[in-house]
Every structure is written in structure tokens, then in C-alpha cells.
N, CA, C and O of each residue as an XYZ file, in Angstrom:
692
protein
N      25.136      0.724     60.012
C      23.690      0.797     59.975
C      23.191      1.486     61.247
O      23.588      1.110     62.350
N      22.328      2.487     61.101
C      21.864      3.204     62.292
C      20.962      2.330     63.169
O      20.262      1.444     62.680
N      20.997      2.597     64.441
C      20.127      1.917     65.399
C      18.928      2.825     65.651
O      19.086      3.981     66.042
N      17.724      2.292     65.423
C      16.506      3.070     65.648
C      15.583      2.308     66.584
O      15.539      1.078     66.580
N      14.849      3.066     67.383
C      13.840      2.486     68.267
C      12.881      3.590     68.671
O      13.125      4.766     68.399
N      11.801      3.213     69.312
C      10.836      4.178     69.820
C      10.866      4.194     71.329
O      11.177      3.197     71.980
N      10.533      5.354     71.872
C      10.296      5.456     73.313
C       9.204      6.488     73.521
O       9.021      7.399     72.713
N       8.479      6.325     74.629
C       7.420      7.272     74.934
C       8.011      8.632     75.288
O       9.063      8.731     75.920
N       7.313      9.666     74.867
C       7.703     11.026     75.208
C       7.360     11.268     76.671
O       6.282     10.889     77.127
N       8.260     11.890     77.403
C       8.053     12.182     78.820
C       7.450     13.580     78.995
O       7.549     14.426     78.107
N       6.834     13.803     80.138
C       6.122     15.064     80.408
C       7.007     16.302     80.249
O       6.517     17.361     79.858
N       8.284     16.184     80.543
C       9.175     17.346     80.465
C       9.788     17.538     79.079
O      10.718     18.328     78.917
N       9.272     16.819     78.076
C       9.842     16.900     76.733
C       8.910     17.565     75.713
O       9.103     17.429     74.505
N       7.912     18.274     76.205
C       6.968     18.951     75.313
C       7.691     19.901     74.357
O       7.328     19.982     73.183
N       8.693     20.611     74.834
C       9.400     21.569     73.977
C      10.026     20.889     72.763
O       9.993     21.438     71.662
N      10.596     19.700     72.952
C      11.189     18.978     71.819
C      10.115     18.556     70.821
O      10.338     18.606     69.612
N       8.948     18.139     71.322
C       7.837     17.753     70.446
C       7.395     18.960     69.627
O       7.254     18.873     68.407
N       7.178     20.081     70.303
C       6.738     21.305     69.623
C       7.753     21.712     68.551
O       7.366     22.102     67.450
N       9.035     21.624     68.861
C      10.068     22.002     67.896
C       9.980     21.148     66.625
O      10.053     21.681     65.517
N       9.825     19.845     66.775
C       9.733     18.954     65.609
C       8.471     19.246     64.808
O       8.506     19.282     63.578
N       7.358     19.454     65.503
C       6.094     19.753     64.815
C       6.200     21.080     64.064
O       5.741     21.182     62.927
N       6.796     22.091     64.681
C       6.947     23.388     64.013
C       7.848     23.273     62.783
O       7.581     23.899     61.758
N       8.917     22.474     62.883
C       9.770     22.238     61.715
C       8.973     21.565     60.603
O       9.094     21.932     59.434
N       8.165     20.586     60.970
C       7.357     19.872     59.976
C       6.359     20.812     59.307
O       6.112     20.704     58.106
N       5.790     21.726     60.074
C       4.856     22.700     59.503
C       5.550     23.531     58.425
O       4.965     23.808     57.378
N       6.793     23.928     58.683
C       7.536     24.719     57.710
C       7.872     23.906     56.459
O       7.809     24.420     55.342
N       8.226     22.642     56.652
C       8.515     21.759     55.511
C       7.260     21.606     54.648
O       7.329     21.707     53.423
N       6.113     21.362     55.289
C       4.858     21.223     54.545
C       4.524     22.502     53.790
O       4.131     22.460     52.624
N       4.682     23.628     54.455
C       4.412     24.915     53.809
C       5.313     25.100     52.587
O       4.857     25.547     51.535
N       6.586     24.756     52.733
C       7.527     24.871     51.625
C       7.185     23.971     50.453
O       7.532     24.273     49.312
N       6.506     22.865     50.730
C       6.067     21.942     49.670
C       4.712     22.328     49.097
O       4.205     21.673     48.187
N       4.127     23.400     49.638
C       2.813     23.819     49.162
C       1.673     22.964     49.676
O       0.606     22.918     49.064
N       1.888     22.287     50.794
C       0.859     21.428     51.389
C       0.163     22.210     52.501
O       0.793     22.618     53.476
N      -1.133     22.411     52.340
C      -1.922     23.182     53.313
C      -2.357     22.287     54.474
O      -3.547     22.112     54.735
N      -1.382     21.739     55.148
C      -1.617     20.861     56.297
C      -0.865     21.442     57.486
O       0.297     21.830     57.364
N      -1.525     21.500     58.630
C      -0.931     22.013     59.869
C      -0.568     23.486     59.748
O       0.356     23.940     60.423
N      -1.257     24.238     58.917
C      -0.927     25.641     58.715
C      -1.863     26.577     59.469
O      -1.769     27.797     59.330
N      -2.763     26.011     60.265
C      -3.761     26.830     60.965
C      -3.664     26.718     62.487
O      -4.638     26.969     63.196
N      -2.491     26.343     62.980
C      -2.320     26.217     64.424
C      -2.392     24.795     64.938
O      -1.921     24.514     66.040
N      -2.971     23.893     64.165
C      -3.032     22.477     64.540
C      -1.772     21.795     64.060
O      -1.288     22.119     62.976
N      -1.222     20.870     64.814
C      -1.552     20.569     66.211
C      -0.900     21.592     67.137
O       0.242     22.003     66.928
N      -1.638     21.987     68.148
C      -1.129     22.982     69.088
C      -0.584     22.298     70.348
O      -0.641     21.077     70.489
N      -0.059     23.121     71.254
C       0.546     22.575     72.475
C      -0.458     21.792     73.315
O      -0.092     20.805     73.954
N      -1.705     22.215     73.322
C      -2.722     21.510     74.103
C      -2.876     20.066     73.619
O      -2.925     19.137     74.425
N      -2.951     19.886     72.310
C      -3.083     18.540     71.734
C      -1.826     17.729     72.003
O      -1.908     16.569     72.408
N      -0.671     18.328     71.781
C       0.593     17.614     71.973
C       0.799     17.245     73.445
O       1.278     16.154     73.753
N       0.439     18.148     74.345
C       0.532     17.853     75.783
C      -0.407     16.698     76.142
O      -0.043     15.814     76.917
N      -1.610     16.713     75.577
C      -2.570     15.633     75.818
C      -2.016     14.290     75.335
O      -2.157     13.279     76.022
N      -1.384     14.277     74.151
C      -0.762     13.043     73.647
C       0.239     12.499     74.659
O       0.275     11.300     74.933
N       1.049     13.397     75.210
C       2.078     12.982     76.182
C       1.416     12.475     77.452
O       1.778     11.409     77.949
N       0.456     13.217     77.984
C      -0.211     12.835     79.224
C      -0.945     11.512     79.089
O      -0.987     10.723     80.032
N      -1.518     11.271     77.930
C      -2.253     10.023     77.685
C      -1.327      8.847     77.372
O      -1.778      7.706     77.277
N      -0.029      9.128     77.214
C       0.934      8.062     76.944
C       0.889      7.527     75.527
O       1.267      6.381     75.283
N       0.423      8.361     74.569
C       0.341      7.896     73.185
C       1.374      8.573     72.279
O       1.406      8.303     71.078
N       2.215      9.447     72.835
C       3.239     10.145     72.053
C       4.551      9.364     72.122
O       4.995      8.951     73.193
N       5.152      9.177     70.957
C       6.401      8.426     70.857
C       7.438      9.235     70.103
O       7.130      9.939     69.141
N       8.680      9.116     70.564
C       9.814      9.638     69.819
C      10.425      8.497     69.017
O      10.513      7.367     69.496
N      10.842      8.799     67.804
C      11.721      7.910     67.059
C      13.138      8.326     67.428
O      13.506      9.493     67.295
N      13.917      7.379     67.887
C      15.306      7.624     68.260
C      16.203      6.989     67.211
O      16.042      5.818     66.867
N      17.148      7.772     66.706
C      18.139      7.256     65.755
C      19.515      7.545     66.335
O      19.875      8.700     66.563
N      20.272      6.491     66.569
C      21.620      6.637     67.121
C      21.623      7.567     68.335
O      22.436      8.486     68.435
N      20.688      7.302     69.254
C      20.574      7.999     70.537
C      20.141      9.455     70.436
O      20.265     10.200     71.408
N      19.627      9.881     69.265
C      19.124     11.250     69.111
C      17.666     11.209     68.665
O      17.269     10.324     67.906
N      16.879     12.160     69.133
C      15.471     12.249     68.752
C      15.399     12.631     67.278
O      15.953     13.647     66.859
N      14.703     11.797     66.495
C      14.620     12.016     65.051
C      13.192     12.243     64.567
O      12.986     12.621     63.414
N      12.205     12.019     65.429
C      10.823     12.210     65.007
C       9.865     12.027     66.155
O      10.243     11.601     67.246
N       8.609     12.357     65.888
C       7.566     12.219     66.901
C       6.272     11.805     66.210
O       6.029     12.173     65.061
N       5.446     11.037     66.915
C       4.138     10.628     66.398
C       3.266     10.220     67.576
O       3.748     10.007     68.688
N       1.970     10.118     67.302
C       1.023      9.621     68.297
C       0.400      8.339     67.782
O       0.089      8.214     66.598
N       0.221      7.390     68.688
C      -0.435      6.124     68.375
C      -1.727      6.082     69.181
O      -1.726      5.731     70.361
N      -2.814      6.440     68.537
C      -4.132      6.489     69.174
C      -4.742      5.095     69.133
O      -4.813      4.479     68.070
N      -5.182      4.596     70.279
C      -5.787      3.257     70.310
C      -7.219      3.266     70.848
O      -7.751      2.221     71.222
N      -7.839      4.444     70.888
C      -9.198      4.562     71.401
C     -10.206      4.961     70.310
O     -11.326      5.369     70.618
N      -9.808      4.842     69.049
C     -10.703      5.248     67.970
C     -10.831      6.760     67.917
O     -10.227      7.482     68.710
N     -11.632      7.222     66.964
C     -11.796      8.663     66.806
C     -13.043      8.913     65.964
O     -13.294      8.212     64.984
N     -13.814      9.912     66.355
C     -15.083     10.199     65.685
C     -14.911     10.479     64.197
O     -15.769     10.101     63.399
N     -13.817     11.137     63.809
C     -13.636     11.467     62.393
C     -13.490     10.219     61.519
O     -13.641     10.296     60.299
N     -13.199      9.085     62.130
C     -13.071      7.832     61.384
C     -14.399      7.076     61.283
O     -14.465      6.024     60.648
N     -15.443      7.602     61.899
C     -16.745      6.930     61.848
C     -17.397      7.043     60.480
O     -18.081      6.121     60.037
N     -17.190      8.160     59.815
C     -17.785      8.401     58.498
C     -16.686      8.435     57.445
O     -15.695      9.151     57.593
N     -16.864      7.661     56.386
C     -15.898      7.671     55.285
C     -16.668      7.893     53.986
O     -17.724      7.299     53.766
N     -16.130      8.748     53.139
C     -16.739      9.098     51.855
C     -15.886      8.539     50.726
O     -14.711      8.225     50.914
N     -16.488      8.421     49.563
C     -15.767      8.002     48.357
C     -15.029      6.685     48.547
O     -13.938      6.500     48.007
N     -15.610      5.780     49.304
C     -15.001      4.485     49.556
C     -15.565      3.889     50.828
O     -16.640      4.277     51.285
N     -14.834      2.945     51.398
C     -15.281      2.316     52.646
C     -14.096      1.658     53.341
O     -13.076      1.337     52.731
N     -14.275      1.475     54.633
C     -13.300      0.684     55.376
C     -13.473     -0.769     54.958
O     -14.530     -1.152     54.457
N     -12.457     -1.563     55.158
C     -12.492     -2.974     54.789
C     -13.622     -3.701     55.528
O     -13.938     -3.357     56.667
N     -14.225     -4.697     54.886
C     -15.208     -5.524     55.596
C     -14.587     -6.255     56.794
O     -15.304     -6.697     57.692
N     -13.266     -6.379     56.806
C     -12.569     -7.024     57.925
C     -12.319     -6.060     59.087
O     -11.696     -6.433     60.082
N     -12.800     -4.828     58.963
C     -12.562     -3.819     60.005
C     -12.991     -4.334     61.368
O     -13.955     -5.089     61.498
N     -12.254     -3.909     62.368
C     -12.524     -4.343     63.728
C     -13.000     -3.170     64.573
O     -12.734     -2.010     64.261
N     -13.702     -3.494     65.640
C     -14.218     -2.441     66.522
C     -13.073     -1.644     67.135
O     -13.167     -0.423     67.261
N     -12.000     -2.318     67.514
C     -10.837     -1.646     68.082
C      -9.770     -1.518     66.996
O      -9.384     -2.503     66.367
N      -9.312     -0.312     66.794
C      -8.280     -0.073     65.796
C      -7.330      1.002     66.305
O      -7.660      1.774     67.205
N      -6.150      1.032     65.708
C      -5.153      2.051     66.042
C      -5.115      3.079     64.919
O      -5.405      2.772     63.763
N      -4.753      4.305     65.284
C      -4.553      5.371     64.309
C      -3.180      5.980     64.562
O      -2.839      6.303     65.700
N      -2.399      6.134     63.508
C      -1.128      6.833     63.610
C      -1.398      8.287     63.251
O      -1.896      8.587     62.166
N      -1.068      9.179     64.163
C      -1.315     10.608     63.970
C      -0.034     11.406     64.138
O       0.904     10.980     64.812
N      -0.016     12.576     63.507
C       1.022     13.580     63.721
C       2.440     13.018     63.573
O       3.323     13.309     64.379
N       2.638     12.210     62.529
C       3.958     11.646     62.247
C       4.827     12.766     61.670
O       4.502     13.341     60.631
N       5.917     13.064     62.344
C       6.796     14.157     61.907
C       8.246     13.766     62.148
O       8.608     13.258     63.210
N       9.056     14.014     61.143
C      10.487     13.738     61.237
C      11.220     15.062     61.433
O      10.925     16.052     60.762
N      12.173     15.070     62.354
C      12.949     16.278     62.644
C      13.687     16.739     61.389
O      14.112     15.928     60.566
N      13.828     18.038     61.266
C      14.387     18.639     60.058
C      15.756     18.071     59.682
O      16.020     17.847     58.500
N      16.609     17.841     60.636
C      17.937     17.306     60.345
C      17.931     15.869     59.864
O      18.977     15.340     59.487
N      16.767     15.227     59.870
C      16.664     13.819     59.457
C      15.743     13.617     58.263
O      15.452     12.481     57.887
N      15.282     14.714     57.663
C      14.440     14.612     56.466
C      15.223     13.909     55.355
O      16.426     14.123     55.201
N      14.535     13.080     54.595
C      15.162     12.417     53.454
C      15.985     11.189     53.786
O      16.656     10.642     52.911
N      15.948     10.744     55.032
C      16.715      9.560     55.438
C      15.865      8.291     55.438
O      16.343      7.229     55.837
N      14.625      8.388     54.998
C      13.742      7.220     54.997
C      13.190      6.876     56.370
O      12.686      5.773     56.584
N      13.284      7.813     57.296
C      12.890      7.513     58.671
C      11.380      7.474     58.887
O      10.921      6.861     59.850
N      10.595      8.111     58.016
C       9.143      8.030     58.179
C       8.683      6.577     58.047
O       7.817      6.129     58.798
N       9.257      5.846     57.097
C       8.922      4.418     56.957
C       9.382      3.614     58.164
O       8.654      2.760     58.669
N      10.588      3.896     58.617
C      11.110      3.204     59.808
C      10.181      3.467     60.993
O       9.858      2.552     61.750
N       9.759      4.708     61.146
C       8.867      5.098     62.244
C       7.554      4.314     62.159
O       7.101      3.744     63.151
N       6.952      4.288     60.975
C       5.690      3.565     60.805
C       5.866      2.088     61.127
O       4.991      1.487     61.750
N       6.976      1.497     60.716
C       7.213      0.084     61.010
C       7.342     -0.163     62.509
O       6.829     -1.160     63.017
N       8.018      0.728     63.216
C       8.110      0.590     64.674
C       6.724      0.772     65.317
O       6.381      0.059     66.260
N       5.938      1.718     64.811
C       4.577      1.908     65.339
C       3.721      0.673     65.088
O       2.892      0.315     65.925
N       3.912      0.022     63.952
C       3.191     -1.228     63.687
C       3.560     -2.294     64.710
O       2.699     -3.060     65.144
N       4.833     -2.352     65.101
C       5.260     -3.325     66.122
C       4.581     -3.058     67.456
O       4.120     -3.984     68.124
N       4.521     -1.785     67.840
C       3.846     -1.457     69.100
C       2.369     -1.815     69.010
O       1.796     -2.359     69.954
N       1.753     -1.508     67.867
C       0.339     -1.831     67.676
C       0.118     -3.333     67.818
O      -0.830     -3.755     68.480
N       0.967     -4.132     67.214
C       0.855     -5.590     67.329
C       1.002     -6.031     68.780
O       0.296     -6.935     69.228
N       1.909     -5.402     69.515
C       2.107     -5.772     70.923
C       0.885     -5.426     71.774
O       0.684     -6.005     72.842
N       0.069     -4.478     71.298
C      -1.176     -4.112     71.979
C      -2.336     -5.029     71.556
O      -3.471     -4.855     71.999
N      -2.032     -5.995     70.701
C      -3.023     -6.934     70.173
C      -4.106     -6.217     69.359
O      -5.277     -6.597     69.389
N      -3.694     -5.180     68.639
C      -4.582     -4.471     67.724
C      -4.143     -4.843     66.312
O      -2.957     -4.779     65.989
N      -5.098     -5.230     65.475
C      -4.763     -5.734     64.147
C      -5.224     -4.823     63.007
O      -4.778     -4.980     61.871
N      -6.100     -3.888     63.300
C      -6.647     -2.948     62.320
C      -5.953     -1.608     62.566
O      -6.063     -1.032     63.648
N      -5.239     -1.118     61.550
C      -4.451      0.099     61.706
C      -4.864      1.099     60.623
O      -5.019      0.740     59.456
N      -5.038      2.355     61.029
C      -5.481      3.392     60.101
C      -4.584      4.624     60.209
O      -3.933      4.862     61.226
N      -4.576      5.385     59.137
C      -3.784      6.607     59.080
C      -4.414      7.502     58.020
O      -5.066      7.011     57.099
N      -4.223      8.802     58.145
C      -4.734      9.721     57.133
C      -3.705     10.801     56.876
O      -2.783     11.010     57.665
N      -3.881     11.478     55.764
C      -3.056     12.636     55.459
C      -3.784     13.531     54.462
O      -4.802     13.153     53.884
N      -3.243     14.704     54.284
C      -3.787     15.691     53.350
C      -3.625     15.178     51.911
O      -2.640     14.513     51.589
N      -4.593     15.491     51.061
C      -4.533     15.055     49.666
C      -3.289     15.561     48.946
O      -2.808     14.893     48.030
N      -2.755     16.715     49.326
C      -1.570     17.263     48.670
C      -0.253     16.742     49.244
O       0.815     17.026     48.702
N      -0.326     15.987     50.328
C       0.895     15.495     50.967
C       1.336     14.197     50.283
O       1.227     13.107     50.844
N       1.829     14.352     49.069
C       2.180     13.194     48.251
C       3.340     12.393     48.836
O       3.382     11.171     48.692
N       4.274     13.064     49.491
C       5.398     12.352     50.100
C       4.898     11.391     51.176
O       5.335     10.242     51.232
N       3.989     11.855     52.027
C       3.470     10.982     53.077
C       2.582      9.888     52.494
O       2.600      8.755     52.974
N       1.809     10.216     51.468
C       0.996      9.180     50.828
C       1.893      8.054     50.311
O       1.557      6.877     50.438
N       3.028      8.423     49.733
C       3.973      7.416     49.234
C       4.490      6.541     50.385
O       4.543      5.317     50.262
N       4.863      7.165     51.485
C       5.365      6.419     52.645
C       4.284      5.470     53.170
O       4.559      4.305     53.461
N       3.075      5.970     53.285
C       1.968      5.164     53.800
C       1.725      3.951     52.906
O       1.624      2.824     53.389
N       1.634      4.190     51.612
C       1.372      3.095     50.669
C       2.534      2.114     50.624
O       2.325      0.907     50.506
N       3.751      2.622     50.717
C       4.943      1.762     50.724
C       4.935      0.807     51.919
O       5.552     -0.257     51.871
N       4.242      1.186     52.977
C       4.186      0.358     54.181
C       2.920     -0.491     54.260
O       2.503     -0.908     55.341
N       2.316     -0.741     53.102
C       1.242     -1.726     53.017
C      -0.154     -1.234     53.327
O      -1.074     -2.043     53.437
N      -0.341      0.057     53.471
C      -1.675      0.595     53.717
C      -2.418      0.725     52.392
O      -1.832      1.058     51.362
N      -3.721      0.453     52.442
C      -4.581      0.586     51.276
C      -5.438      1.830     51.419
O      -5.995      2.096     52.484
N      -5.540      2.595     50.329
C      -6.391      3.781     50.324
C      -7.845      3.308     50.399
O      -8.268      2.448     49.626
N      -8.607      3.882     51.344
C      -9.996      3.466     51.552
C     -11.024      4.524     51.171
O     -12.152      4.179     50.822
N     -10.667      5.786     51.230
C     -11.612      6.846     50.924
C     -11.203      8.143     51.571
O     -10.021      8.405     51.794
N     -12.207      8.959     51.870
C     -11.985     10.290     52.430
C     -12.681     10.404     53.780
O     -13.850     10.044     53.924
N     -11.944     10.910     54.767
C     -12.555     11.276     56.046
C     -12.421     12.784     56.193
O     -11.719     13.432     55.416
N     -13.091     13.330     57.182
C     -13.014     14.772     57.412
C     -12.532     15.011     58.837
O     -12.958     14.342     59.778
N     -11.630     15.985     58.972
C     -11.132     16.331     60.303
C     -12.159     17.192     61.036
O     -13.253     17.432     60.524
N     -11.811     17.649     62.218
C     -12.742     18.424     63.051
C     -13.199     19.712     62.365
O     -14.281     20.224     62.654
N     -12.378     20.229     61.460
C     -12.736     21.448     60.721
C     -13.399     21.113     59.378
O     -13.593     21.992     58.539
N     -13.741     19.838     59.185
C     -14.411     19.344     57.971
C     -13.542     19.388     56.717
O     -14.060     19.377     55.601
N     -12.223     19.440     56.900
C     -11.317     19.362     55.750
C     -11.175     17.902     55.334
O     -11.078     17.023     56.190
N     -11.161     17.634     54.021
C     -11.019     16.247     53.563
C      -9.587     15.742     53.713
O      -8.623     16.468     53.472
N      -9.478     14.493     54.114
C      -8.189     13.828     54.261
C      -8.289     12.446     53.613
O      -9.322     11.785     53.714
N      -7.233     12.020     52.959
C      -7.220     10.682     52.379
C      -6.948      9.687     53.511
O      -6.018      9.865     54.298
N      -7.777      8.632     53.580
C      -7.730      7.679     54.684
C      -7.244      6.316     54.194
O      -7.626      5.840     53.125
N      -6.393      5.712     55.012
C      -5.783      4.422     54.683
C      -6.013      3.431     55.824
O      -6.293      3.805     56.962
N      -5.882      2.153     55.468
C      -6.054      1.087     56.453
C      -5.151     -0.084     56.063
O      -4.908     -0.334     54.882
N      -4.669     -0.783     57.064
C      -3.965     -2.050     56.835
C      -4.190     -2.942     58.046
O      -4.571     -2.479     59.121
N      -3.947     -4.215     57.847
C      -4.120     -5.180     58.923
C      -2.792     -5.843     59.209
O      -1.996     -6.089     58.303
N      -2.559     -6.130     60.485
C      -1.349     -6.846     60.910
C      -1.785     -8.011     61.769
O      -2.905     -8.034     62.279
N      -0.902     -8.973     61.928
C      -1.220    -10.140     62.761
C      -0.445    -10.108     64.036
O      -0.581    -11.008     64.865
């Protein structure tokens, strides 16, 4: 059984983050998903994630297998939701999982779910109980992973470019 864990991305590891994100962009393009095809996320955003201490690597058997950001300061795009609503149990402080990407050599190993579960553990350790995530409407693989990990579809949010994204929420104790 593989050993997996998370660790924070260090300042000198931006190149590894960019490589995983670029691989993910190609995988999405190959699946016909119009997500991350316009330059987002770019090095500026990824560097900011690292500097802010919200970027994490998924490690599998001592090798980097994925990258994601765990935002714990909220985000303006989550203020407005269409075609639904956030749960009445929503809390003022919530976490958002962003830019979840699995390295190309680890696609199909079920690691996106493992990654989300580890991110949930970190979120719980931060004493945050309201967790949110979004993805592109065409990203059916990620929607499956999100739903498999107990997230409920809540509606539609819009990113900074006003593109619609399906928004999910779950609560942990």
C-alpha cells in the first residue's frame, strides 16, 4: 500500500508546481475541458500560493504526485451563487480547495480523492468546518471525485473572468 501525505511547497519548488499545472492543462485540453486554457493559473498566482503558505504537494512514496492550494481567507467569487445557495449552516470562515492537479505519471491512481481527504484533515486541524470547491461544468472527472468525497452541489459561481463554475460545499467536524 502506498504511503501518501501532504507537505507545504517551498519557495524554491515553483518549477515543480508549474510543471504539474502545465501537465494538468494538457490533460484537460485532451478531455475537451475548457479549463485552465487561457493562461490561468499563471506563475504569479502559483508563486503567491507558495509565498502565502497555502500550496501543498501530495507526496506518494516519497515522490511529488500532485499540487493544490488550500485557501482559508475566503474569496469574492464565492460571495454570489446562482442557481442554488450555500447551506444555511454556512460559516463566516470557510476553506476553499483550489488548483487540485495530479502529476501526469500518477493520473488514474485515485490520488485526487486521496489528496482531497488529506486537505480535509488539514482543514479540520485549522478548526475550519465549512469547506468549498469548484470546477468547470465540463470537468466530469473532477465532479465525480468531489461528489465521491461528500461534497454537495450548491449552484454556480463565477470566476474573475465571469465564467460559470459548479460550486460544492461540505462540512467536517
